[in-house]
FITIKOL-779402 format. One record per residue (C-alpha): residue number from 1; residue in one letter; x, y, z. Coordinates in pm, 1 decimal. Last residue first. Layout:
num_residuo_xx_yy_zz
NUM_A_X_Y_Z
...
This chain:
num_residuo_xx_yy_zz
351_H_337.3_4037.9_-607.2
350_S_88.7_3852.9_-362.3
349_T_-200.3_3900.9_-625.6
348_S_10.4_3775.7_-907.7
347_L_127.8_3457.8_-681.2
346_R_-247.4_3404.2_-582.3
345_Q_-366.3_3394.8_-955.9
344_R_-69.8_3166.8_-1082.7
343_H_-198.3_2905.7_-804.7
342_N_-551.0_2917.1_-875.5
341_V_-440.7_2880.4_-1272.3
340_T_-223.5_2589.8_-1151.6
339_A_-483.1_2415.1_-970.1
338_Q_-757.5_2421.1_-1262.1
337_E_-507.3_2264.0_-1464.7
336_I_-435.6_2015.8_-1207.9
335_A_-778.5_1915.1_-1153.6
334_A_-866.8_1903.6_-1517.4
333_Q_-587.2_1650.6_-1590.2
332_I_-708.5_1467.9_-1296.3
331_A_-1039.7_1454.6_-1419.9
330_P_-953.4_1377.1_-1761.0
329_L_-713.6_1079.3_-1627.5
328_N_-961.8_885.1_-1385.1
327_Q_-1019.1_637.2_-1656.4
326_E_-663.3_596.2_-1765.8
325_T_-555.1_577.6_-1400.1
324_A_-781.4_271.3_-1298.6
323_Q_-647.0_109.9_-1617.8
322_V_-269.2_167.7_-1487.8
321_G_-349.8_45.1_-1157.5
320_A_-515.3_-275.6_-1278.8
319_A_-234.7_-372.9_-1521.7
318_I_21.9_-322.1_-1198.4
317_A_-210.4_-581.7_-1014.2
316_Q_-228.5_-813.6_-1315.4
315_E_182.0_-769.3_-1328.9
314_R_183.9_-902.1_-1008.8
313_D_-31.1_-1149.3_-1067.2
312_I_174.3_-1314.4_-1363.5
311_T_512.6_-1246.4_-1190.1
310_N_385.7_-1463.5_-849.3
309_I_254.9_-1396.6_-514.6
308_P_62.8_-1085.2_-638.9
307_S_-297.1_-1183.0_-456.4
306_I_-563.3_-1031.9_-741.4
305_D_-950.3_-1056.0_-668.3
304_A_-1008.9_-761.6_-511.3
303_V_-738.5_-549.0_-733.4
302_Q_-1011.8_-316.2_-914.5
301_P_-796.2_-18.1_-892.6
300_R_-947.3_274.6_-710.7
299_I_-837.6_604.8_-790.5
298_V_-981.3_878.1_-575.9
297_I_-957.0_1263.5_-718.7
296_D_-971.6_1562.7_-537.1
295_A_-904.6_1380.7_-197.5
294_R_-1130.1_1464.0_103.8
293_S_-1378.1_1188.6_24.9
292_I_-1068.6_933.3_162.1
291_E_-1095.9_1093.8_492.3
290_A_-1477.7_1047.7_546.5
289_Q_-1395.2_696.2_376.6
288_N_-1143.9_622.8_680.2
287_A_-1344.4_807.1_943.6
286_A_-1638.6_569.8_841.4
285_Q_-1409.9_252.4_812.5
284_Y_-1314.7_297.3_1168.5
283_S_-1663.8_386.9_1320.7
282_R_-1788.5_64.4_1126.7
281_T_-1502.9_-178.2_1290.7
280_A_-1550.9_-21.6_1617.2
279_T_-1930.4_-77.5_1606.6
278_S_-1908.0_-460.2_1457.4
277_S_-1694.5_-542.2_1728.9
276_Q_-1338.3_-615.3_1633.6
275_K_-1209.1_-974.1_1633.8
274_N_-1358.5_-1050.3_1285.1
273_A_-1162.1_-769.9_1157.2
272_Y_-844.6_-844.4_1313.4
271_N_-866.7_-1219.8_1105.3
270_N_-919.2_-1107.2_820.3
269_Y_-653.3_-847.2_785.9
268_G_-395.6_-1055.6_921.9
267_Q_-465.0_-1317.7_664.5
266_E_-391.0_-1065.3_388.3
265_I_-53.5_-1003.8_562.9
264_L_37.9_-1359.5_623.5
263_S_-56.0_-1395.0_218.3
262_W_155.3_-1127.5_138.6
261_I_454.3_-1259.4_280.9
260_S_440.9_-1579.1_75.7
259_K_628.8_-1881.3_74.4
258_K_676.7_-1871.1_432.8
257_A_297.0_-1892.0_509.0
256_Q_245.4_-2171.9_359.8
255_G_507.2_-2362.8_575.7
254_M_395.0_-2175.7_855.3
253_L_70.1_-2378.9_821.3
252_P_-230.7_-2122.1_801.0
251_N_-496.0_-2090.8_1029.6
250_F_-672.1_-1675.2_1066.0
249_G_-975.5_-1658.2_1185.0
248_T_-1289.5_-1886.1_1047.2
247_S_-1538.9_-1583.6_1048.8
246_S_-1446.3_-1523.9_675.9
245_R_-1455.8_-1189.1_541.3
244_S_-1725.6_-1066.6_337.1
243_D_-1973.3_-945.1_605.3
242_S_-1671.6_-688.9_741.9
241_S_-1640.7_-505.0_387.5
240_G_-1288.8_-424.7_354.3
239_T_-1178.9_-603.6_44.8
238_G_-1378.5_-503.0_-211.4
237_V_-1265.5_-183.0_-289.5
236_Q_-970.7_-147.0_-33.1
235_L_-688.0_-56.6_-234.5
234_D_-761.3_352.4_-258.4
233_V_-541.7_574.8_-452.8
232_A_-522.7_950.5_-381.4
231_I_-482.2_1218.8_-614.7
230_V_-450.4_1522.1_-377.4
229_V_-448.5_1858.8_-575.5
228_D_-323.7_2172.9_-395.5
227_A_-115.5_1963.9_-134.7
226_G_20.5_2167.9_143.1
225_L_169.1_1913.7_409.8
224_A_-165.3_1921.0_586.7
223_K_-322.5_1859.0_260.9
222_A_-129.6_1535.9_249.8
221_T_-180.3_1446.6_613.6
220_D_-537.4_1470.8_503.9
219_V_-531.9_1206.0_257.7
218_P_-341.5_931.9_456.5
217_V_-513.8_652.0_297.7
216_I_-538.8_400.1_508.6
215_S_-521.4_652.9_805.9
214_V_-453.9_545.0_1203.0
213_V_-383.8_176.8_1191.7
212_G_-317.5_198.6_840.9
211_G_42.2_324.9_944.9
210_D_186.7_34.2_1039.6
209_V_351.5_-4.3_1372.9
208_Y_571.8_254.8_1570.5
207_K_805.3_177.7_1845.4
206_K_950.2_490.9_2019.4
205_G_1311.2_619.2_2055.0
204_V_1638.3_503.4_2202.2
203_I_1682.1_766.4_2370.3
202_G_2063.9_952.6_2338.9
201_S_1990.4_1224.4_2097.2
200_T_1680.3_1406.3_2202.4
199_K_1556.4_1605.7_1901.7
198_P_1631.7_1344.0_1634.1
197_D_1353.3_1113.6_1787.6
196_P_1491.9_771.2_1742.4
195_I_1248.7_536.0_1558.4
194_R_1173.2_175.3_1727.0
193_P_1105.7_-94.8_1492.2
192_A_740.6_-267.2_1576.4
191_I_814.2_-693.1_1512.3
190_F_624.5_-714.0_1203.6
189_V_309.4_-998.3_1228.4
188_N_193.8_-851.8_1559.1
187_P_120.1_-531.7_1427.2
186_V_144.6_-488.7_1093.0
185_S_463.4_-319.0_1039.5
184_S_470.5_-133.7_690.8
183_S_499.8_217.2_844.9
182_A_740.8_140.6_1097.3
181_Q_970.3_-37.9_796.8
180_V_930.7_225.6_572.9
179_V_1076.3_481.9_820.0
178_L_1380.8_237.3_882.6
177_G_1433.1_207.7_528.1
176_A_1441.0_553.4_455.9
175_E_1645.7_685.8_744.9
174_G_1546.0_1027.2_833.5
173_E_1281.2_1316.1_731.9
172_T_926.2_1363.3_614.9
171_F_793.2_1103.5_870.3
170_V_431.3_1142.3_973.8
169_A_342.4_988.9_1289.6
168_K_-48.5_924.3_1381.9
167_Q_-107.8_832.7_1753.9
166_Q_-149.0_489.1_1873.2
165_S_-41.7_626.6_2200.9
164_H_152.3_246.8_2290.8
163_K_267.2_182.3_1923.9
162_E_303.1_522.3_1752.9
161_A_123.1_502.8_1404.9
160_A_296.8_517.3_1094.4
159_V_252.7_755.2_787.2
158_A_560.9_791.6_530.2
157_A_605.1_1139.9_349.1
156_F_793.6_1196.1_73.1
155_R_914.2_1517.5_-120.6
154_T_1064.5_1450.8_-477.9
153_P_1451.5_1485.5_-529.8
152_F_1447.0_1275.4_-212.2
151_A_1759.2_1391.1_63.1
150_E_1508.7_1467.5_291.0
149_I_1407.4_1097.2_300.2
148_R_1770.9_974.7_346.4
147_Q_1944.8_803.2_65.7
146_N_2112.2_502.2_68.4
145_N_2043.7_408.1_-319.7
144_V_1667.2_414.5_-295.5
143_H_1669.9_79.7_-360.7
142_T_1934.8_-26.5_-135.2
141_N_1750.6_173.1_138.7
140_V_1421.7_2.2_63.2
139_F_1574.6_-361.6_64.1
138_N_1772.8_-324.0_386.3
137_R_1458.5_-183.9_573.1
136_L_1233.3_-478.3_438.0
135_K_1516.5_-736.8_529.6
134_A_1518.7_-587.4_894.0
133_G_1148.5_-617.1_945.8
132_E_1204.8_-944.9_1208.4
131_I_882.3_-1097.6_1098.9
130_I_696.4_-1367.0_1338.9
129_G_573.4_-1044.0_1619.4
128_Q_664.0_-903.6_1955.9
127_Y_611.1_-1264.7_2145.3
126_S_943.2_-1326.8_1924.9
125_V_1028.0_-1609.5_1718.4
124_T_1171.3_-1504.0_1376.8
123_F_1048.8_-1495.5_1006.0
122_D_1323.0_-1237.2_766.6
121_T_1108.1_-1143.7_493.3
120_I_1198.0_-870.2_250.9
119_D_1415.0_-1017.8_-5.6
118_S_1262.9_-1343.3_70.2
117_D_912.2_-1249.2_-124.8
116_N_1184.5_-1237.1_-418.0
115_F_1180.4_-887.1_-667.1
114_S_1151.8_-944.4_-1048.2
113_V_782.6_-801.4_-1111.7
112_A_839.9_-490.1_-905.5
111_L_1177.9_-415.0_-974.6
110_S_1092.0_-399.3_-1331.9
109_E_771.8_-182.4_-1265.4
108_L_993.6_75.2_-1079.7
107_Q_1248.3_80.1_-1308.3
106_D_988.7_184.7_-1559.5
105_A_848.5_417.4_-1350.5
104_S_1200.0_625.8_-1308.3
103_Q_1340.8_593.1_-971.5
102_G_1421.8_895.9_-807.5
101_S_1367.5_843.7_-463.1
100_A_1041.9_945.7_-489.3
99_Y_951.5_641.3_-678.4
98_I_1136.1_412.7_-409.5
97_S_989.6_564.2_-105.8
96_G_659.0_565.0_-249.4
95_V_609.0_191.3_-341.3
94_L_723.9_85.9_28.2
93_S_519.6_430.3_165.4
92_G_208.9_255.9_-23.3
91_V_290.4_-86.3_108.9
90_S_224.1_99.8_469.0
89_T_79.4_423.3_416.8
88_G_220.0_674.1_167.8
87_V_259.7_1036.3_112.0
86_I_410.0_1126.1_-236.6
85_L_466.0_1534.0_-287.5
84_N_571.0_1647.0_-650.3
83_P_343.5_1428.2_-855.4
82_H_479.8_1395.3_-1208.4
81_I_191.3_1432.0_-1475.8
80_D_380.3_1380.2_-1822.6
79_H_70.3_1180.1_-1955.5
78_A_295.0_802.2_-1955.1
77_A_420.5_917.5_-1591.6
76_L_77.9_909.1_-1471.8
75_S_37.8_575.0_-1619.0
74_K_295.1_404.6_-1448.0
73_I_260.7_569.1_-1118.8
72_V_-85.4_444.1_-1145.1
71_G_59.1_103.5_-1189.4
70_V_323.1_91.5_-951.1
69_H_68.4_217.0_-704.3
68_A_-128.8_-135.8_-839.9
67_L_165.9_-318.6_-669.9
66_G_14.4_-264.8_-309.0
65_K_-270.7_-530.9_-337.9
64_A_-64.0_-777.1_-181.9
63_G_-64.5_-548.3_139.1
62_G_-344.5_-291.5_153.0
61_G_-244.6_60.9_253.7
60_G_-304.6_365.7_70.5
59_L_-96.9_575.0_-201.3
58_V_-117.0_947.9_-191.6
57_L_24.2_1121.1_-458.5
56_A_25.4_1524.2_-415.2
55_I_79.3_1743.2_-673.4
54_V_196.6_2088.8_-503.9
53_P_87.2_2383.6_-756.6
52_E_346.4_2536.5_-928.6
51_N_587.8_2851.8_-869.1
50_P_676.2_2749.4_-533.2
49_D_893.2_2482.6_-709.9
48_A_814.4_2213.7_-460.4
47_L_1074.4_2180.9_-155.7
46_T_1317.9_1903.0_-34.1
45_S_1448.9_2062.0_301.0
44_S_1133.4_1814.7_472.9
43_A_963.1_1979.0_775.9
42_A_964.0_1724.5_1073.3
41_K_648.4_1593.2_1183.8
40_Q_604.9_1358.1_1518.1
39_A_308.2_1216.1_1710.5
38_P_36.8_1335.3_1444.6
37_E_-305.0_1401.7_1616.7
36_V_-555.8_1131.0_1606.3
35_S_-883.1_1059.3_1420.9
34_A_-812.8_692.7_1247.8
33_C_-835.9_504.1_1620.3
32_A_-1048.7_241.4_1558.0
31_A_-775.3_-24.0_1448.5
30_L_-852.1_-166.9_1124.7
29_F_-485.0_-195.9_922.5
28_S_-337.3_-498.9_1097.4
27_S_-404.7_-679.8_1428.8
26_L_-267.8_-1041.7_1389.0
25_T_-480.3_-1202.5_1710.4
24_A_-224.0_-1522.4_1763.8
23_G_-342.7_-1838.7_1741.7
22_I_-201.9_-1962.9_1443.8
21_V_88.5_-1828.5_1387.9
20_L_177.7_-1698.3_1715.7
19_R_89.7_-2036.7_1898.0
18_K_234.2_-2211.5_1654.9
17_L_556.3_-2038.2_1725.0
16_L_568.6_-2058.4_2071.4
15_F_497.3_-2398.4_2064.9
14_A_788.5_-2515.9_1812.7
13_Q_1044.2_-2262.6_2015.9
12_N_959.8_-2414.9_2351.8
11_A_1258.5_-2620.0_2351.6
10_S_1446.4_-2308.0_2273.8
9_A_1560.5_-2041.3_1991.3
8_P_1626.3_-1686.2_2108.5
7_K_1355.1_-1473.1_2251.8
6_A_1336.0_-1170.8_2021.5
5_N_1390.0_-851.2_2201.1
4_T_1388.4_-664.5_1836.3
3_S_1549.7_-314.2_1900.8
2_T_1585.6_-106.4_1589.6
1_M_1868.2_161.3_1561.1
């Protein structure tokens, strides 16, 4: 389904690799076009119980910080809170898809601390990016048992951006691995995959990139899908201010980058922000904060100094997710209780 158009290895490979890794602008989640309409949205066949309110868990982008999402899910499950709608951007779509496919919180945690970076990283040489993305796609498909999104026991939506129009795309059906690959494809780091439009058979499809380009924490998407309560997880605390970023740009050695896909993505954050005008950056941040504020509950794990490239750091990220969720638990429970009352009142008046 995907088309990479990667150039074959040649005598120019060393020059191209240097240009891609050292000199390229590694775009990421900070493009200033957050207020756009969905380019594609399909109705999921997996419906929530109509007698219960729709409780949405919205998992934001954040690269290496994303394993904190596992801690959030772990804490909610421990208190018998099981959202019936999962919406994710970027790494949030990765974690969210596996959970929505039927994996338990314990299974998700076990996977989070045991997988290797090499399981999801396939370096290539191309003007379009330095990571192919096929390994990530296959990783997701394997761990969702090759289910399509519409077959998940829990409703799921992944947010991506159409590469050329920069419009938001919300995927609620299709091949899980391909959709997550698109939602996680940091521009110029990952090669943007093509996703065929089911309405136009025989067409190769548009290219899609990281959902953080348009919605880093997709609260509005959850609301558009009918959420009564939105529990959002924001991983940007302490990581998104422009004055906290180095002005030196991205300059890792390829050997170092190969050790961790996470370091490559996080350097991509910094490099792109440094190259944006202050006005564009402020506009993007303001739009994202406005969207996040529309959530009923916002969980903010303290992960600014965590970069999970080994088991210890991964466990710390998960623990941070647990801690932040526990702190918000009374508010979460109150919001769900109130939503349940409101929902039952609506049902009683409609009969």
